[in-house]
Each structure stands twice: as structure tokens, then as C-alpha cells.
C-alpha positions as CSV (number, residue, x, y, z in Angstrom):
1,R,-40.8,-1.0,-23.3
2,P,-41.8,-2.4,-20.0
3,L,-40.9,-5.9,-18.9
4,R,-43.6,-8.5,-19.5
5,R,-44.2,-11.9,-18.0
6,A,-44.1,-15.1,-20.0
7,G,-44.7,-18.0,-17.8
8,R,-42.2,-17.7,-15.0
9,C,-39.7,-15.8,-17.1
10,R,-39.2,-12.0,-17.2
11,L,-38.5,-10.7,-20.7
12,G,-37.4,-7.3,-21.6
13,Y,-34.3,-5.2,-22.3
14,R,-32.2,-7.1,-19.8
15,A,-31.3,-10.7,-20.1
16,P,-34.4,-12.8,-19.4
17,T,-34.3,-14.8,-16.2
18,C,-36.6,-17.4,-14.8
19,T,-37.5,-18.3,-11.3
20,A,-38.0,-21.7,-9.9
21,S,-39.2,-22.5,-6.4
22,G,-37.1,-24.7,-4.3
23,G,-37.7,-25.3,-0.7
24,G,-40.1,-22.4,-0.6
25,V,-37.5,-20.0,-1.9
26,D,-37.5,-18.5,-5.4
27,R,-34.1,-18.5,-7.1
28,E,-33.1,-17.2,-10.5
29,V,-32.5,-19.8,-13.1
30,Q,-30.3,-19.0,-16.1
31,E,-31.5,-19.8,-19.6
32,N,-30.0,-23.0,-21.0
33,W,-28.5,-21.3,-24.1
34,R,-26.5,-19.0,-21.9
35,L,-25.2,-21.9,-19.8
36,I,-24.3,-23.9,-22.9
37,L,-22.4,-21.0,-24.3
38,A,-20.6,-20.3,-21.0
39,A,-19.7,-24.0,-20.8
40,A,-18.4,-24.0,-24.4
41,R,-16.3,-20.9,-23.8
42,A,-14.9,-22.3,-20.5
43,L,-14.0,-25.6,-22.0
44,T,-12.4,-23.9,-25.0
45,A,-10.4,-21.6,-22.7
46,A,-9.2,-24.6,-20.7
47,G,-8.0,-26.3,-23.9
48,Q,-10.7,-29.0,-23.8
49,T,-11.7,-28.7,-27.4
50,P,-13.3,-30.4,-29.2
51,F,-15.8,-31.2,-26.5
52,T,-18.8,-33.4,-26.2
53,R,-22.4,-32.6,-25.1
54,Q,-21.7,-34.5,-22.0
55,Q,-18.7,-32.3,-21.1
56,V,-20.9,-29.2,-21.6
57,Y,-23.7,-30.6,-19.5
58,E,-21.3,-31.7,-16.7
59,W,-19.8,-28.3,-16.6
60,I,-23.3,-26.8,-16.2
61,W,-24.4,-29.4,-13.6
62,E,-21.3,-28.7,-11.5
63,R,-22.4,-25.0,-11.2
64,H,-26.2,-25.0,-11.4
65,Q,-28.9,-27.1,-9.9
66,R,-29.4,-30.1,-12.1
67,S,-33.1,-30.3,-11.6
68,D,-33.4,-26.9,-13.3
69,H,-31.3,-28.0,-16.3
70,E,-32.0,-31.6,-17.0
71,R,-30.9,-33.3,-20.3
72,P,-34.4,-33.2,-21.9
73,S,-34.3,-29.4,-21.7
74,L,-30.6,-29.0,-22.6
75,D,-30.6,-31.4,-25.7
76,P,-33.0,-29.4,-28.0
77,T,-31.3,-26.1,-27.0
78,F,-27.8,-27.5,-27.7
79,Q,-29.0,-28.9,-31.1
80,G,-30.4,-25.5,-32.1
81,M,-27.1,-23.8,-31.3
82,I,-25.1,-25.9,-33.8
83,S,-24.5,-24.0,-37.1
84,N,-24.0,-27.1,-39.3
85,A,-26.7,-29.4,-37.9
86,T,-30.4,-29.5,-38.3
87,G,-33.1,-29.7,-35.7
88,G,-33.7,-28.1,-32.4
89,P,-35.4,-24.7,-31.8
90,A,-33.8,-21.5,-32.9
91,S,-31.7,-20.3,-30.1
92,A,-31.6,-16.7,-28.7
93,G,-27.8,-17.3,-28.5
94,G,-27.6,-18.0,-32.3
95,T,-25.4,-20.8,-33.6
96,P,-22.0,-20.5,-32.0
97,L,-21.2,-24.2,-32.0
98,Q,-20.0,-26.3,-34.9
99,R,-20.0,-30.0,-35.2
100,I,-16.7,-31.3,-36.4
101,R,-17.5,-35.0,-36.4
102,R,-20.1,-37.2,-34.7
103,G,-20.4,-36.2,-31.0
104,L,-17.6,-33.6,-31.1
105,Y,-18.1,-29.8,-31.2
106,V,-16.1,-26.6,-31.2
107,L,-16.9,-23.0,-30.4
108,A,-17.3,-21.4,-33.9
109,E,-17.7,-17.8,-32.8
110,P,-14.8,-15.4,-32.6
111,S,-13.2,-15.4,-29.2
112,G,-13.9,-11.7,-28.7
113,A,-17.6,-12.0,-29.3
114,A,-19.7,-10.8,-26.4
115,R,-23.3,-11.5,-25.5
């Protein structure tokens, strides 16, 4: 199946990537669900668990341009990734997060799971 364009994102067999123009240069922008999952894994590996949304977002913003991943785009994605919470769109990354109490989350997937 060939790659098809959907907006500014390329979809296909490989992981979808999106481009954003900045200063006249196109750059690849990772999907929010991938960044949230990477942040949750990194925080867990560093022993920072349970973690808050803010900790996840700050991890992302330290590594990726904030204007590409503002809170209004991260919030619904994060919500859709929580296995025991309602709301948010279904995530391509599934529901690897679990809310353990108000504002605190843990990575619920097995540590060896790969995506």
C-alpha cells in the first residue's frame, strides 16, 4: 500500500510523521502520542513514578519545539492514553497509562513492550 497524504502528515507502513515549517525550513514533528509514551517510559526508568501530566509535558518541551506540541494538543491525546479514565480521542498508542489518583499516573504497559 503506498503512502498517502493526510493534511501535512504522511501515513503508511512506517510511523507517521508530520512536517511543520519553521523559518522557511520543513522539519519532522513527532506525533504527540509517541512523545507522551517516550516521556512516560523515560520518567519511569528514572524512578520518577508516579508522574504528573506536567512532568510529561516538560520532558517533551525540553526535547522538542514547544510550538509544535502545545498543551491544547497534548491534553486530549494524554487523556485518550489513560486506561481507566474517560474522554480524549482514541490513541494510536493505545492506553499505556493508568491514573492512580487525581493528577498522578503510572506506565501500565509491560516494560518490555515495544512500539
